[in-house]
C-alpha positions in Angstrom: 4.5 9.1 21.7 5.6 6.3 19.3 9.1 5.4 18.3 9.7 5.7 14.5 12.6 3.0 13.0 14.9 4.1 10.3 17.4 2.1 8.3 20.9 2.0 9.2 22.8 3.1 6.6 23.9 -0.5 5.7 20.5 -1.3 5.2 19.5 1.3 3.0 19.5 -0.4 -0.2 19.2 1.1 -4.0 16.0 -0.7 -5.0 14.3 0.6 -2.1 15.3 4.6 -3.0 15.4 4.4 -6.5 11.5 3.4 -5.9 10.3 6.0 -2.7 11.9 8.3 -5.7 9.3 6.4 -8.1 6.9 9.3 -7.6 7.3 13.6 -8.4 6.0 14.7 -4.8 8.4 12.6 -2.8 11.4 13.4 -5.8 9.0 17.4 -4.6 9.7 16.7 -0.9 13.9 15.5 -1.7 13.7 18.8 -3.7 12.7 20.7 -0.3 14.3 19.1 2.4 17.5 19.2 0.5 18.6 22.8 2.2 19.7 20.6 5.0 17.3 22.2 7.3 14.7 20.0 10.0 11.6 20.5 8.6 8.0 20.2 10.9 5.7 18.3 8.9 2.8 21.3 8.8 5.8 23.5 7.3 4.9 21.1 4.0 2.8 21.9 1.0 2.0 19.2 -1.6 -2.0 18.9 -3.3 -2.0 16.1 -1.8 -4.5 15.3 1.5 -2.7 15.1 4.7 -2.6 12.0 4.8 -1.2 11.2 1.5 1.3 13.5 2.9 2.4 11.4 5.5 2.4 8.2 3.1 4.5 9.6 0.9 6.9 10.7 4.0 6.6 7.3 6.0 8.2 5.9 1.9 11.0 8.1 2.4 11.5 7.6 5.3 11.5 3.6 5.4 13.6 3.7 2.6 16.4 5.7 4.2 15.8 8.5 2.6 15.0 10.4 5.7 15.1 11.0 9.4 11.5 11.8 11.6 11.9 12.9 14.5 8.3 12.8 16.8 8.0 16.1 19.9 5.3 15.6 21.5 1.9 16.0 18.5 4.9 17.6 16.0 6.7 15.4 13.5 9.5 17.0 11.7 11.6 15.6 8.9 15.3 16.0 7.5 17.1 14.7 4.1 19.6 12.2 5.6 22.2 14.0 3.3 25.4 12.6 4.6 23.8 8.6 4.8 23.1 8.8 1.2 26.2 10.5 0.1 28.2 7.4 2.3 26.2 4.6 1.0 25.7 6.0 -2.7 28.3 8.7 -3.2 26.5 11.3 -6.3 22.8 9.9 -6.0 21.2 12.7 -4.6 22.8 15.3 -6.5 22.2 13.3 -9.8 18.9 13.0 -8.6 18.3 16.8 -7.4 20.2 18.0 -10.8 17.7 16.5 -12.8 15.0 16.9 -10.6 15.5 20.8 -11.3 16.1 20.1 -15.1 12.6 18.4 -16.3 10.7 20.5 -13.0 10.1 17.2 -11.1 8.6 18.2 -7.7 8.2 21.5 -8.2 4.3 21.3 -7.3 5.9 20.5 -3.6 7.2 23.8 -1.3 7.1 25.2 2.0 4.2 26.6 3.6 6.0 30.3 3.7 6.0 30.1 -0.4 9.4 29.1 -0.8 9.9 26.8 -3.8 13.2 24.3 -3.5 16.5 25.5 -5.0 
């Protein structure tokens, strides 16, 4: 099993976070993960190829927005809400509210059809 690297809280940079949030699919993934639950990659539905979804999840992880955990051949992802709040207080809430207002990322959901809150 490959070890996945995650930036420490102090290493999460604003420009990296903002760059990661510059794509509607990635914003949709953040919206889906904002409920705080760990999700298997297979639970996520987006209108992109699996390899492209994997790329988007890697961008979010590398920027420090998410944490990925591998269990055998399965990967699970969570949003680093507490770490982001500690590093950039209020940023995540503002981004999520703006995304909701502008309906950004609505094309991303869970396999069971649930839309993000």
